[in-house]
C-alpha positions in Angstrom: 16.4 5.6 -21.1 15.6 7.8 -17.9 12.2 9.5 -17.7 12.1 13.0 -16.2 9.8 13.1 -13.1 9.6 16.3 -11.2 13.2 17.4 -10.4 14.5 13.8 -10.8 14.7 10.9 -13.2 13.3 7.4 -13.2 15.0 4.5 -14.9 14.5 0.8 -14.5 17.3 -1.7 -14.8 16.2 -5.3 -14.2 19.7 -6.5 -13.2 22.9 -4.6 -12.5 25.9 -6.4 -14.0 27.9 -7.5 -10.9 30.8 -10.0 -10.5 28.9 -12.2 -8.0 25.4 -13.7 -7.7 22.8 -11.5 -6.0 22.4 -13.9 -3.0 26.2 -13.8 -2.3 26.3 -10.0 -2.6 23.5 -9.7 -0.1 25.1 -12.2 2.3 28.4 -10.3 2.1 26.7 -6.9 2.6 24.9 -8.2 5.7 27.9 -9.9 7.1 30.7 -7.4 6.2 28.9 -4.1 6.9 29.5 -2.2 10.2 25.8 -1.7 10.8 24.7 0.9 13.4 21.5 1.6 15.3 21.2 5.4 15.3 18.9 7.8 17.2 17.2 10.6 15.2 15.0 13.6 16.0 11.6 13.3 14.5 8.9 16.0 15.3 11.1 17.2 18.2 11.5 13.7 19.8 14.5 11.5 19.9 13.8 8.0 18.6 15.8 4.9 17.7 15.6 4.4 13.9 13.6 1.3 13.0 16.4 0.1 10.8 20.2 -0.3 10.8 22.4 2.0 8.7 25.9 2.4 7.4 27.2 5.5 5.6 30.1 5.0 3.2 31.7 7.9 1.2 34.0 10.8 1.2 32.1 13.3 3.4 29.8 13.3 6.4 26.0 13.4 6.1 23.5 15.0 8.5 19.8 14.3 8.7 17.2 14.5 11.5 19.7 15.8 14.0 22.1 12.9 13.3 25.6 13.4 11.7 27.1 10.3 10.1 30.9 10.1 9.7 31.8 8.3 6.5 33.3 4.9 6.4 35.5 4.0 3.4 34.1 2.1 0.6 34.7 -1.6 1.0 36.0 -3.7 -1.9 32.5 -5.0 -2.5 31.0 -1.6 -2.4 33.6 -0.4 -4.8 32.5 -3.1 -7.3 28.9 -2.2 -6.9 29.7 1.5 -7.3 31.7 0.8 -10.5 28.8 -1.3 -11.9 26.3 1.5 -11.1 28.5 4.2 -12.6 28.9 2.1 -15.8 25.2 1.5 -16.0 24.1 5.1 -15.4 27.0 7.1 -16.8 27.1 9.0 -13.5 29.7 9.3 -10.7 28.8 8.4 -7.1 30.7 9.5 -4.0 28.7 8.0 -1.2 26.0 5.5 -0.2 23.7 5.1 2.7 23.0 1.4 3.3 19.8 0.5 5.1 19.1 -2.9 6.6 15.4 -3.6 7.4 15.8 -6.6 9.6 12.1 -7.8 9.7 8.5 -6.6 9.2 8.8 -4.3 12.3 11.6 -2.2 10.6 10.3 0.6 8.3 10.5 4.3 7.6 7.6 6.7 7.0 7.3 8.9 4.0 10.2 11.3 3.8 12.5 13.0 1.3 16.3 12.8 1.3 16.7 16.4 0.2 19.5 17.6 2.4 21.6 20.3 0.6 24.9 18.3 0.9 23.4 15.5 -1.3 23.3 17.9 -4.3 20.6 18.0 -6.9 
């Protein structure tokens, strides 16, 4: 049961019901995703993000001076989305995949509160 926290909700699900083992899903996501190294504007300076990303969905997404054109959902992402929708009772139209390659990849405190993401 979700717990209201501020303007969001918190829920814990130990394991999402997926058709493949977790290690196979991770290997496929790493191997099949069109990862990109993007440059963003932070405090007025252009910097290479310390992570790789991939935006999949039905609309573009803009943050930190960067606009991402959506890639279509892959069959694997469709399976993950269906499992997440079944588990939460919500509908999802996009996902930002982030790949932190090693201990040097990280992001500072931030909020993903762009208006196009909705409430």
